[in-house]
C-alpha positions as CSV (number, residue, x, y, z in Angstrom):
1,M,-3.3,-0.1,7.9
2,R,-1.3,-2.3,6.0
3,H,2.0,-1.4,7.7
4,L,2.9,1.4,10.2
5,I,5.8,3.3,9.3
6,D,4.9,6.7,10.3
7,F,2.2,7.6,12.9
8,G,1.0,10.5,10.3
9,D,0.0,8.1,7.5
10,L,-3.4,7.2,9.5
11,T,-6.0,9.3,9.8
12,R,-8.0,10.4,12.5
13,R,-11.1,7.8,12.4
14,E,-8.2,4.7,11.7
15,W,-6.5,6.3,15.0
16,D,-10.1,6.6,16.8
17,Q,-10.5,2.7,16.1
18,L,-7.4,1.7,17.3
19,Y,-8.1,3.7,20.3
20,A,-11.6,2.2,20.9
21,R,-9.9,-1.3,20.5
22,A,-7.0,-0.4,23.0
23,D,-9.7,0.9,25.9
24,K,-11.5,-2.0,25.5
25,I,-8.4,-4.4,26.0
26,I,-7.9,-2.4,29.1
27,D,-11.1,-2.6,30.7
28,A,-11.0,-6.7,29.7
29,P,-7.7,-8.0,28.5
30,E,-9.6,-11.7,29.5
31,K,-11.4,-11.4,26.2
32,F,-9.1,-10.7,23.8
33,I,-6.7,-14.0,24.8
34,D,-7.0,-16.0,21.5
35,V,-7.5,-12.9,19.3
36,C,-3.9,-14.0,17.3
37,R,-3.9,-17.3,17.9
38,G,-1.8,-19.0,16.2
39,K,-0.1,-16.0,14.7
40,V,3.6,-15.2,15.0
41,M,5.5,-11.8,15.0
42,A,8.9,-11.4,14.0
43,S,11.2,-9.2,16.4
44,L,13.5,-7.5,15.0
45,F,15.9,-5.0,17.4
46,Y,18.9,-3.8,15.7
47,E,19.1,-1.2,18.6
48,P,18.9,-1.8,22.4
49,S,15.0,-1.6,23.7
50,T,13.6,-2.2,27.4
51,R,10.1,-0.6,27.0
52,T,9.4,-1.5,23.5
53,N,10.8,-4.8,22.9
54,F,9.3,-5.9,26.2
55,S,6.1,-4.7,25.6
56,F,5.6,-5.8,21.7
57,Q,6.9,-9.3,23.1
58,T,4.4,-9.0,25.9
59,A,1.2,-7.8,23.9
60,M,1.5,-10.8,20.9
61,L,1.9,-13.6,23.6
62,R,-1.0,-12.0,25.9
63,L,-3.2,-12.1,22.8
64,G,-2.7,-15.7,22.6
65,G,0.3,-15.7,19.5
66,S,4.1,-16.1,19.5
67,V,7.3,-14.0,18.9
68,F,10.8,-14.9,17.4
69,G,13.6,-12.9,16.6
70,F,17.1,-11.1,17.9
71,A,18.2,-8.3,20.0
72,D,21.6,-8.3,18.8
73,P,21.9,-8.2,14.9
74,R,25.3,-10.0,16.4
75,S,23.7,-13.2,16.8
76,S,21.7,-13.2,13.0
77,S,23.1,-13.2,9.6
78,V,23.4,-9.6,9.4
79,A,26.8,-10.0,10.9
80,K,27.8,-11.7,8.0
81,G,26.5,-8.9,5.9
82,E,23.2,-9.9,4.9
83,T,21.1,-7.1,3.2
84,L,17.9,-5.7,4.8
85,K,16.4,-6.7,1.9
86,D,16.9,-10.7,2.2
87,T,16.7,-10.4,5.9
88,I,12.9,-9.0,5.9
89,K,12.1,-11.4,2.5
90,M,13.2,-14.6,4.6
91,V,11.9,-13.4,8.1
92,S,8.2,-12.6,5.9
93,G,8.2,-16.1,5.0
94,Y,8.1,-17.4,8.9
95,A,6.2,-14.6,10.6
96,D,2.8,-13.1,10.5
97,V,4.0,-9.4,11.4
98,I,7.5,-7.9,11.5
99,V,8.5,-5.3,14.7
100,M,11.8,-3.9,13.8
101,R,13.7,-0.8,15.3
102,T,17.0,-0.1,14.0
103,P,19.5,3.0,14.1
104,W,18.8,3.8,10.2
105,E,16.7,6.2,9.5
106,G,14.1,5.5,7.3
107,A,15.0,1.3,7.2
108,A,11.0,0.2,8.2
109,R,10.2,2.0,5.3
110,A,12.7,0.5,3.3
111,A,11.2,-2.8,4.9
112,S,8.1,-2.1,4.1
113,L,8.6,-2.5,0.2
114,Y,10.2,-5.9,0.4
115,S,7.7,-7.8,2.8
116,D,4.9,-9.9,2.7
117,V,3.2,-9.7,5.8
118,P,2.6,-6.4,7.8
119,V,6.2,-4.0,9.3
120,V,5.6,-1.9,12.2
121,N,8.3,0.8,12.9
122,A,9.7,0.7,16.3
123,G,12.0,3.3,16.1
124,D,14.1,4.1,13.3
125,G,17.2,6.2,14.6
126,G,16.3,9.6,14.7
127,H,13.5,9.7,12.9
128,M,10.1,8.5,14.0
129,H,8.6,5.7,16.8
130,P,5.0,6.3,15.7
131,T,4.1,2.7,18.0
132,Q,5.3,5.0,21.0
133,T,2.8,7.6,20.0
134,T,0.4,4.8,20.2
135,A,0.6,4.7,23.8
136,D,1.0,8.6,24.9
137,L,-2.3,9.2,22.5
138,T,-3.9,6.4,24.7
139,T,-2.2,7.7,28.1
140,I,-3.3,11.0,27.3
141,T,-7.2,10.3,26.3
142,R,-7.4,8.0,29.5
143,L,-6.3,10.1,31.6
144,R,-7.8,13.2,30.3
145,G,-11.1,12.2,28.1
146,S,-9.3,14.0,25.0
147,V,-6.6,15.2,23.5
148,D,-7.8,17.9,21.7
149,G,-7.7,21.8,23.2
150,L,-4.2,21.0,25.1
151,S,-1.5,22.8,26.0
152,I,1.6,20.3,25.3
153,G,4.9,21.3,26.4
154,L,7.5,19.4,24.3
155,C,11.1,19.6,26.3
156,G,14.5,18.0,25.7
157,D,16.1,16.9,22.6
158,L,13.8,17.4,19.8
159,K,16.3,17.3,17.4
160,Y,16.7,13.7,17.6
161,G,13.9,12.8,19.7
162,R,12.1,10.4,17.1
163,T,9.2,10.3,19.5
164,V,8.9,14.1,19.6
165,H,9.1,14.0,15.9
166,S,5.8,11.0,15.8
167,L,4.1,12.6,18.6
168,I,4.1,15.9,16.6
169,K,3.1,14.8,13.3
170,A,-0.3,12.1,14.8
171,L,-1.3,15.2,17.0
172,A,-1.5,17.4,13.1
173,K,-5.0,15.4,13.2
174,F,-6.4,16.9,16.8
175,R,-8.1,20.2,17.1
176,D,-6.9,23.0,19.4
177,I,-3.7,21.9,20.7
178,R,-0.9,24.7,21.6
179,F,2.8,24.1,21.9
180,F,5.5,25.0,23.2
181,L,9.3,23.3,22.2
182,I,11.2,23.8,24.3
183,A,15.0,22.6,23.8
184,P,18.2,24.3,23.5
185,R,19.4,25.8,19.9
186,D,21.2,23.1,19.5
187,L,18.5,20.4,19.7
188,A,15.6,22.1,18.1
189,I,13.4,20.3,15.9
190,P,14.1,19.7,12.2
191,D,13.0,22.1,9.8
192,Y,10.8,19.9,8.2
193,L,9.0,19.4,11.2
194,R,8.3,23.2,11.7
195,Q,7.7,23.4,8.1
196,F,5.1,21.2,9.0
197,M,3.4,22.4,12.0
198,R,3.4,25.7,10.0
199,E,1.4,24.2,6.8
200,N,-1.2,22.4,9.5
201,G,-1.9,24.7,11.1
202,M,0.1,23.8,14.2
203,P,0.4,26.6,16.7
204,F,3.8,26.7,18.5
205,V,6.3,28.7,20.4
206,E,10.2,27.5,20.7
207,V,11.6,28.8,24.2
208,T,15.0,27.6,25.6
209,G,13.4,27.7,29.8
210,L,11.0,25.1,31.2
211,E,9.8,26.9,34.2
212,P,8.4,29.8,32.5
213,V,6.2,28.0,30.4
214,I,5.1,25.4,33.0
215,P,2.1,27.0,34.5
216,Q,0.7,26.5,30.9
217,L,1.1,23.0,30.2
218,D,-2.2,20.7,30.3
219,V,0.8,18.3,29.2
220,L,4.5,18.3,29.9
221,Y,6.4,15.4,27.5
222,M,9.9,15.3,28.7
223,T,12.9,13.5,27.1
224,R,16.6,12.6,27.6
225,I,19.6,14.5,25.8
226,Q,20.2,11.0,23.3
227,R,23.8,10.7,24.1
228,E,24.1,7.9,21.1
229,R,22.6,10.2,18.5
230,F,25.1,12.7,18.6
231,V,28.5,12.5,16.3
232,D,30.2,15.6,17.9
233,P,30.5,14.1,21.7
234,L,31.0,17.9,23.1
235,E,27.8,18.8,21.7
236,Y,26.2,16.2,23.6
237,E,28.5,17.7,26.9
238,R,26.6,21.2,26.3
239,N,23.2,19.8,26.4
240,K,23.2,16.8,28.7
241,G,21.2,17.7,31.8
242,I,20.0,20.8,30.0
243,Y,17.1,20.0,31.8
244,V,15.6,18.8,35.0
245,L,12.2,18.5,36.2
246,T,11.9,18.1,40.2
247,R,8.8,18.8,42.9
248,R,9.7,21.5,43.5
249,K,9.4,23.0,40.0
250,L,6.0,21.3,39.7
251,D,4.6,24.1,42.1
252,R,4.0,26.2,39.9
253,A,2.2,23.7,37.7
254,K,-1.9,22.6,37.3
255,E,-2.6,19.9,39.5
256,N,-4.6,18.0,36.7
257,L,-0.9,18.4,34.7
258,L,0.2,15.0,32.9
259,V,3.9,14.6,33.4
260,M,5.6,12.0,30.3
261,H,8.3,10.6,29.4
262,P,8.9,7.9,26.8
263,L,11.8,6.5,28.8
264,P,14.6,5.6,29.9
265,R,15.0,8.7,32.0
266,V,18.8,10.2,32.6
267,D,18.8,12.9,34.9
268,E,15.9,14.7,33.4
269,I,13.2,13.9,36.0
270,A,14.2,13.4,39.3
271,V,13.6,10.5,41.3
272,D,11.4,12.8,43.8
273,V,8.9,13.5,41.1
274,D,8.0,10.1,40.9
275,D,5.4,9.8,44.1
276,D,3.4,12.9,42.1
277,P,0.3,12.2,41.3
278,R,0.9,14.3,37.8
279,A,3.6,11.5,37.3
280,V,2.0,9.5,34.5
281,Y,5.0,7.8,32.8
282,F,5.3,4.0,34.3
283,Q,1.4,4.3,33.9
284,Q,1.9,5.2,29.7
285,A,4.6,2.2,29.5
286,R,1.6,0.1,30.3
287,F,-1.2,1.5,28.1
288,G,1.9,1.2,25.1
289,M,1.5,-2.5,26.0
290,F,-2.1,-2.5,25.7
291,A,-2.1,0.0,22.7
292,R,0.5,-2.5,21.0
293,M,-1.9,-5.1,22.0
294,A,-4.7,-3.2,19.4
295,L,-2.3,-2.3,17.1
296,L,-1.0,-6.3,17.0
297,S,-4.5,-7.9,17.0
298,D,-5.1,-6.2,13.7
299,L,-2.0,-6.4,11.7
300,A,-1.1,-10.1,12.9
301,N,-4.6,-11.2,11.2
302,Q,-4.3,-9.5,7.8
303,P,-3.6,-11.4,4.9
304,R,-0.1,-12.3,3.2
305,M,0.5,-10.0,0.1
306,S,3.6,-10.1,-1.8
307,P,4.6,-6.7,-2.7
308,D,4.8,-4.9,-6.1
309,P,8.5,-4.6,-7.4
310,V,10.5,-2.1,-6.8
311,E,13.0,-0.3,-9.0
312,I,16.8,-1.1,-8.6
313,G,18.8,1.9,-6.9
314,K,22.1,2.8,-8.2
315,G,23.3,4.1,-4.8
316,P,22.0,6.5,-2.3
317,L,20.6,9.7,-3.5
318,C,20.1,11.3,0.1
319,R,23.4,13.1,1.7
320,N,21.7,11.8,5.5
321,P,24.7,10.0,7.0
322,N,22.3,8.1,9.1
323,C,19.6,7.6,6.5
324,I,19.1,3.7,5.0
325,T,19.6,4.6,1.5
326,Q,23.3,4.8,2.7
327,T,24.3,1.5,3.6
328,E,21.6,-0.5,1.6
329,H,22.7,0.7,-1.9
330,Y,19.8,-1.4,-3.9
331,L,16.8,0.6,-2.7
332,P,14.8,3.1,-4.9
333,P,15.5,6.5,-5.0
334,L,12.4,7.7,-3.8
335,I,11.3,11.2,-3.5
336,K,8.7,13.1,-1.1
337,Y,7.3,16.7,-0.8
338,N,7.2,18.2,2.5
339,G,5.5,21.4,1.7
340,G,7.4,22.5,-1.7
341,T,10.6,21.1,0.0
342,K,12.2,17.7,-1.9
343,C,12.7,15.4,0.1
344,C,14.1,11.3,0.7
345,A,11.3,9.2,1.1
346,F,12.7,7.2,3.4
347,C,14.1,9.4,5.9
348,D,12.1,12.9,5.4
349,S,15.9,15.2,4.9
350,P,15.8,17.4,2.5
351,L,17.8,16.7,-0.6
């Protein structure tokens, strides 16, 4: 766990250890107030955030550490043209752990190539969001006792929804999970994730309607249609407001259903759902803080380690316009294979 870039990089045993630590923190947070005493977290948020930014800062402060950073890149030397590499090299000289969110897919992976301290991916464009997944799995495990054997509905923007992508990767480590992928055709999961699920024996059905499948679900994970991810505004207009969960629709759901959402919501969960005991999205946000405390208590206390030199690139290998390689041309031309498909190692897009 030198870095946390993609939840898929963790083993099931590593996750179980992380959850066990989070569970102890939830029960007795006062016992962890000095775990990161004297440690410093750098918070680099190139994109707006409420829960992730605040929960990471609160997590570090509750562990006895301190925080510096920015929530607007215009207040940093990024506005002067500083490269990601130089920002990371400089910041890793000051901090013990770096938490970063960016609109560029693969940016956290790129940062990890140059950092002397652990890098945590707090969201990279429409790609991945592994620490939201730690919040999600902590919530399910704490409230249901186990993640194995559940029927899980993922509803909304499954194309650009980085929280969904990370959750799917994580759930490959659990047993006997059935997936209902609920999305309009324009916003279905990317092909590489569909292939990933098939290769890992993860049974799924893709549907466009929520109400027909809601009685079968143990967990319903709602997501918003993300205006900021659309290149074509007409595509957003076609899909916004397509799913709205109301108390009436929950009448057909199981009594022990968990209704989750990474937040913020727009109009996809009606306010009248908030008081239903099955609505756990605000608890989910609080559990996320404890999960991040568990993560930071490990990563912030790791020894500094200079990264190995990497090849200097000569331009983007990837054609994804949102990939970090499109702007940071010095990055090495790294590739990986998802199944038999050759992909960009930064953003997972097929090459």
